C-alpha positions in Angstrom: 19.8 -124.4 -70.7 23.4 -125.1 -71.8 25.7 -122.1 -71.6 28.2 -121.2 -74.3 31.0 -121.8 -71.7 29.7 -125.3 -71.0 29.5 -126.1 -74.7 33.1 -125.0 -75.1 34.5 -127.1 -72.3 32.4 -130.1 -73.2 33.7 -129.7 -76.8 37.2 -129.5 -75.3 36.7 -132.9 -73.7 35.4 -134.4 -76.9 38.2 -132.9 -79.0 40.8 -134.1 -76.6 39.3 -137.6 -76.6 39.2 -137.6 -80.4 42.9 -136.4 -80.5 43.9 -139.3 -78.2 42.3 -141.9 -80.3 43.5 -140.5 -83.6 47.0 -140.5 -82.0 46.6 -144.2 -81.2 45.7 -145.0 -84.8 48.6 -142.9 -86.1 51.0 -144.7 -83.8 49.7 -148.1 -84.9 50.4 -147.3 -88.5 53.9 -146.2 -87.6 54.6 -149.5 -85.9 53.2 -151.5 -88.7 55.3 -149.6 -91.3 58.6 -150.6 -89.7 60.6 -153.3 -91.5 60.8 -155.4 -88.4 57.0 -155.6 -88.2 56.5 -156.3 -91.9 59.4 -158.7 -92.3 59.3 -160.8 -89.1 56.0 -162.4 -88.1 57.4 -163.2 -84.6 57.4 -159.4 -83.8 53.9 -158.5 -84.7 52.0 -159.7 -81.7 54.3 -157.9 -79.3 53.9 -154.7 -81.3 50.2 -154.7 -80.3 51.2 -155.7 -76.8 53.3 -152.6 -76.7 50.4 -150.5 -77.9 48.2 -151.7 -75.0 51.1 -151.3 -72.6 51.7 -147.7 -73.5 48.0 -146.9 -72.9 48.3 -148.3 -69.4 51.4 -146.2 -68.9 49.7 -143.1 -70.2 47.0 -143.5 -67.6 49.5 -144.2 -64.8 51.9 -141.3 -65.7 49.4 -138.6 -66.8 45.8 -139.2 -65.8 46.0 -140.9 -62.4 48.5 -138.8 -60.3 46.8 -136.7 -57.6 48.5 -133.5 -56.8 47.1 -132.8 -53.3 49.0 -135.5 -51.5 51.7 -137.0 -53.8 53.0 -140.5 -53.4 55.8 -142.6 -54.8 54.5 -145.0 -57.4 56.5 -148.2 -57.3 54.1 -150.7 -59.0 52.5 -148.6 -61.7 55.8 -147.3 -63.2 58.5 -149.4 -64.8 58.2 -152.8 -63.2 59.2 -156.4 -64.1 57.2 -157.7 -67.1 54.3 -155.3 -66.6 55.5 -151.8 -67.6 58.7 -152.2 -69.7 58.8 -149.7 -72.6 62.2 -148.1 -72.8 63.6 -151.4 -71.4 63.5 -151.0 -67.7 66.5 -152.3 -65.9 65.9 -155.5 -64.0 67.7 -154.4 -60.8 66.6 -150.8 -60.8 63.7 -150.1 -58.4 62.0 -147.3 -60.2 59.8 -144.7 -58.4 57.6 -142.1 -60.0 56.6 -138.9 -58.2 54.5 -136.1 -59.6 54.7 -132.8 -57.8 53.7 -129.2 -58.0 56.7 -126.9 -58.3 54.9 -124.3 -56.1 54.8 -126.6 -53.1 57.4 -127.9 -50.6 58.0 -131.6 -49.9 60.0 -133.9 -47.7 61.5 -137.1 -49.1 62.8 -139.4 -46.4 64.0 -143.0 -46.3 66.7 -145.5 -45.6 69.3 -146.7 -48.1 69.3 -150.4 -47.2 71.4 -152.4 -49.7 70.9 -149.9 -52.5 74.2 -149.1 -54.2 73.1 -146.3 -56.5 70.3 -143.9 -55.7 69.5 -141.4 -58.5 66.7 -138.9 -59.0 65.9 -136.9 -62.1 63.6 -133.8 -62.2 61.7 -133.0 -65.3 59.6 -129.9 -65.9 56.8 -132.0 -67.3 56.0 -135.4 -68.9 57.8 -136.9 -71.9 56.4 -135.7 -75.2 55.2 -132.3 -74.1 56.8 -129.4 -76.0 59.8 -128.0 -74.2 60.0 -130.7 -71.6 63.5 -131.6 -70.5 65.5 -132.8 -67.5 66.2 -129.8 -65.3 68.1 -131.6 -62.5 70.0 -134.8 -61.8 70.7 -135.8 -58.2 72.9 -138.6 -56.8 72.6 -139.7 -53.2 76.3 -140.2 -53.2 76.4 -136.3 -52.9 73.9 -136.2 -50.1 74.3 -136.5 -46.4 73.3 -140.0 -45.2 73.2 -140.9 -41.5 75.3 -143.8 -40.3 72.2 -146.0 -40.1 71.5 -145.2 -43.8 68.6 -142.8 -43.1 68.2 -139.5 -44.9 65.8 -136.6 -45.5 65.7 -134.4 -48.6 63.7 -131.2 -49.1 62.1 -130.5 -52.5 61.2 -126.9 -53.2 61.7 -124.0 -55.5 63.3 -122.0 -52.6 66.7 -123.2 -51.6 67.1 -125.1 -48.3 70.1 -125.9 -46.3 71.3 -129.5 -46.3 69.9 -132.1 -48.8 67.9 -130.1 -51.3 66.3 -130.8 -54.7 65.3 -127.8 -56.7 61.8 -127.5 -58.2 60.6 -125.0 -60.7 57.6 -123.0 -59.3 56.4 -122.2 -62.8 55.5 -125.9 -63.4 52.5 -127.4 -61.6 53.0 -130.9 -62.9 56.7 -131.9 -62.5 57.9 -135.5 -62.9 60.5 -136.9 -60.6 62.1 -140.2 -61.7 63.9 -142.4 -59.2 66.3 -145.2 -59.8 67.6 -147.4 -57.0 69.9 -150.3 -57.8 69.5 -153.5 -55.8 71.6 -156.4 -57.2 70.2 -159.0 -54.9 66.4 -158.9 -55.0 66.3 -160.7 -51.7 68.3 -157.9 -50.1 67.2 -154.9 -48.1 65.5 -152.5 -50.5 65.4 -149.8 -47.8 62.6 -147.3 -47.2 61.2 -144.3 -49.1 58.3 -141.9 -48.6 57.3 -138.4 -49.5 55.0 -135.8 -48.0 53.9 -132.3 -48.8 54.9 -130.0 -46.0 53.6 -126.7 -47.4 50.0 -125.8 -46.3 47.1 -125.6 -48.8 43.5 -124.7 -48.7 41.3 -127.9 -48.9 39.9 -126.9 -52.4 43.3 -125.9 -53.9 43.3 -128.8 -56.5 39.5 -129.0 -57.1 40.1 -128.2 -60.7 41.9 -131.5 -61.1 38.7 -133.3 -59.9 35.9 -131.3 -61.6 37.1 -129.0 -64.3 36.5 -130.2 -67.8 39.3 -128.1 -69.3 41.7 -129.6 -66.8 41.0 -133.2 -67.6 40.9 -132.4 -71.3 44.5 -131.0 -70.9 45.5 -134.2 -69.2 44.0 -136.3 -72.1 46.0 -134.3 -74.6 49.1 -134.7 -72.5 48.4 -138.5 -72.5 48.3 -138.4 -76.3 51.7 -136.7 -76.4 53.1 -139.2 -74.0 51.9 -142.1 -76.2 53.5 -140.5 -79.2 56.7 -140.2 -77.3 56.6 -143.9 -76.2 56.2 -145.0 -79.8 58.6 -142.7 -81.5 61.4 -142.4 -79.0 61.2 -145.8 -77.3 59.3 -148.5 -79.3 60.6 -147.5 -82.7 63.7 -145.3 -82.4 65.7 -147.1 -79.7 66.1 -150.1 -82.0 67.0 -147.8 -84.9 69.5 -146.0 -82.7 71.3 -149.1 -81.7 71.4 -150.4 -85.3 72.6 -147.1 -86.7 75.3 -146.6 -84.0 76.7 -150.0 -84.9 77.1 -149.1 -88.6 74.0 -151.0 -89.6 75.4 -154.2 -88.1 73.7 -156.6 -85.7 75.4 -158.5 -82.9 77.9 -155.6 -82.3 77.8 -153.5 -79.1 78.6 -149.8 -79.2 78.7 -147.1 -76.6 75.6 -145.0 -76.1 75.8 -142.9 -72.9 72.5 -142.7 -71.0 71.9 -139.1 -72.0 72.0 -140.0 -75.6 69.6 -143.0 -75.6 66.5 -141.0 -74.5 65.2 -137.9 -72.8 65.0 -139.8 -69.6 68.5 -141.4 -69.8 70.7 -141.1 -66.8 74.1 -139.2 -67.1 75.4 -141.6 -64.4 75.1 -144.5 -66.8 77.5 -145.6 -69.5 75.5 -147.9 -71.7 76.6 -150.3 -74.5 73.8 -151.7 -76.7 73.3 -153.9 -79.7 70.7 -155.7 -81.8 71.2 -159.5 -81.5 70.1 -161.7 -84.4 70.5 -165.4 -83.9 69.2 -168.6 -85.4 68.4 -171.6 -83.1 71.8 -173.2 -83.9 73.8 -170.0 -83.1 75.0 -168.2 -80.0 76.4 -164.8 -79.3 79.4 -164.6 -76.9 79.8 -161.4 -75.0 83.2 -160.6 -73.4 84.7 -158.0 -71.1 88.4 -158.0 -70.5 88.1 -156.9 -66.9 85.5 -156.3 -64.2 83.8 -152.9 -64.7 84.5 -150.3 -61.9 81.0 -149.0 -61.8 79.0 -149.0 -58.6 76.4 -151.2 -60.4 76.6 -152.9 -63.8 74.7 -155.6 -65.6 73.7 -157.2 -68.9 70.0 -157.4 -70.0 68.1 -158.6 -73.1 65.0 -156.9 -74.6 62.8 -157.3 -77.6 62.7 -155.2 -80.8 60.1 -152.9 -79.3 62.2 -151.7 -76.4 60.4 -154.0 -74.0 62.4 -155.8 -71.3 62.2 -159.6 -71.5 60.7 -161.5 -68.6 63.5 -161.2 -66.1 61.2 -162.3 -63.3 60.7 -165.8 -64.7 63.6 -166.2 -67.1 67.3 -165.6 -66.8 67.2 -162.7 -69.4 69.5 -160.6 -67.3 72.7 -160.9 -65.1 74.3 -158.3 -62.8 77.5 -157.6 -61.0 76.7 -160.0 -58.2 75.3 -162.8 -60.3 77.9 -163.0 -63.1 80.8 -165.5 -62.6 84.2 -164.2 -63.7 86.4 -166.8 -65.5 89.7 -167.8 -64.0 91.6 -165.6 -66.6 89.7 -162.5 -65.3 87.5 -162.2 -68.4 83.8 -162.0 -68.1 82.0 -164.1 -70.7 78.2 -164.3 -71.2 76.3 -166.4 -73.8 73.1 -165.4 -75.6 71.4 -168.4 -77.2 67.9 -169.7 -77.7 68.8 -173.1 -76.2 70.2 -173.3 -72.6 73.9 -174.3 -73.0 74.2 -175.2 -69.3 76.5 -172.2 -68.7 76.1 -170.2 -65.6 76.4 -166.9 -67.5 73.6 -167.7 -70.0 71.3 -164.9 -71.1 67.9 -166.3 -72.2 66.2 -164.4 -75.2 62.9 -166.0 -74.2 62.4 -167.5 -77.7 63.3 -164.3 -79.6 65.5 -164.7 -82.6 66.0 -160.9 -82.6 66.1 -158.4 -79.8 68.4 -156.1 -77.9 71.4 -156.4 -75.6 72.0 -153.7 -73.1 75.1 -153.3 -70.9 74.6 -150.8 -68.1 77.5 -149.4 -66.1 76.5 -146.8 -63.4 78.8 -144.3 -61.7 81.9 -145.7 -63.5 85.2 -143.8 -64.3 85.5 -145.7 -67.6 83.1 -146.8 -70.3 84.1 -150.3 -71.5 82.2 -151.8 -74.4 81.8 -155.6 -74.4 83.2 -157.4 -77.4 80.9 -159.8 -79.2 81.2 -162.7 -81.6 78.7 -165.0 -83.1 79.3 -168.7 -83.1 77.7 -172.0 -83.8 75.9 -173.3 -80.7 77.6 -176.7 -81.1 81.1 -175.0 -80.9 80.6 -173.3 -77.5 82.4 -176.1 -75.7 85.6 -175.4 -77.7 85.3 -171.6 -77.7 84.9 -171.1 -74.0 87.5 -171.9 -71.3 87.4 -175.5 -70.0 86.7 -174.2 -66.5 83.7 -172.1 -67.5 81.2 -172.2 -64.7 78.3 -174.5 -65.6 75.0 -175.4 -64.0 72.8 -178.5 -63.9 69.1 -178.3 -64.9 68.2 -178.5 -61.2 70.4 -175.5 -60.4 69.0 -173.5 -63.2 65.5 -174.2 -62.0 66.4 -173.2 -58.5 67.9 -169.9 -59.8 64.7 -169.2 -61.6 62.6 -169.8 -58.5 64.8 -167.5 -56.6 64.3 -164.8 -59.2 60.6 -165.1 -59.1 60.4 -165.0 -55.3 62.8 -162.0 -55.2 60.6 -160.0 -57.5 57.5 -160.9 -55.5 59.3 -159.8 -52.4 60.1 -156.5 -53.9 56.7 -155.7 -55.4 54.3 -157.8 -53.3 52.6 -159.5 -56.3 
């Protein structure tokens, strides 16, 4: 005989599942109602790509994490051309950790060639009511051994030395790691986490067997999907466009904490919507080299997805960009390869986003931009602008592909 309690929890599962699927339909309608979906056929297929991608991310961020022995997720978070919503940075090695604020953990590793190492603590997952960033930590403020090794304690109770504060009232806290590595063939260092507080073996059994527990996760996944659509896939584009006074091809300053709930306060970001015909180009200029510890340019699509920086030159960073003899940095966005070293490839997009990141900088420069005819680039750029042959371009792409495979093992 089925008990009333069982009927209730079974209904909770069914209701949560129905809520998840109704959320998907609601989000589909929101995407299809945007002017960029309705007016530009090129954008429609990738809107549905984004819908599938956000479901995979919802599983990875909300359903799959196990709380008994946490791990750092490197391949199922923001990564290359797999998980990209919110426009993951090409040189940022992201790590996702899900912890219980009641427990104590040890995070240990080695810096390697990483220039910027940041960790954010959230009291839950994006989209949940009241969820916010409750701590930002920069390894520049931590003690690092001469060989680059470090240990950090994570707990609700204060510890001497390197310590990250958790909130014991939250049993599902999200830790978001960013590590910059400008040369993908460089030393990415090491990183690992372990729980060091003791637990009974059955402490997290509810996560495995309780119907109400998985129903709560499914509802959280629906909220996460809603966040990915509203805040990333739709609103980031709108924010860039509005901030530029409803103009395209104009970069404006948008500090990391403004762009989204997960934005980094260490990052001064300039962003724009590019809009180009095949016979046009967008020239981006910086009067001087930024003084950030890491900086870069990157292109994305209109749905906040990073373009394929693994197999195309859709991004350039502080170690890749060639500075002109007059000290000015110039990059060119164009659908056709102009043979210029500092070319940013929109991967066939006539419209998308430009993002300039500048981490741990004392100033916030905004690149100037000007649209030009593709045929006029030769007269608009300095005569000594660095150029590449088709063979050199091909070799650079092969190096990118091998570098990403080295980092992620696939």
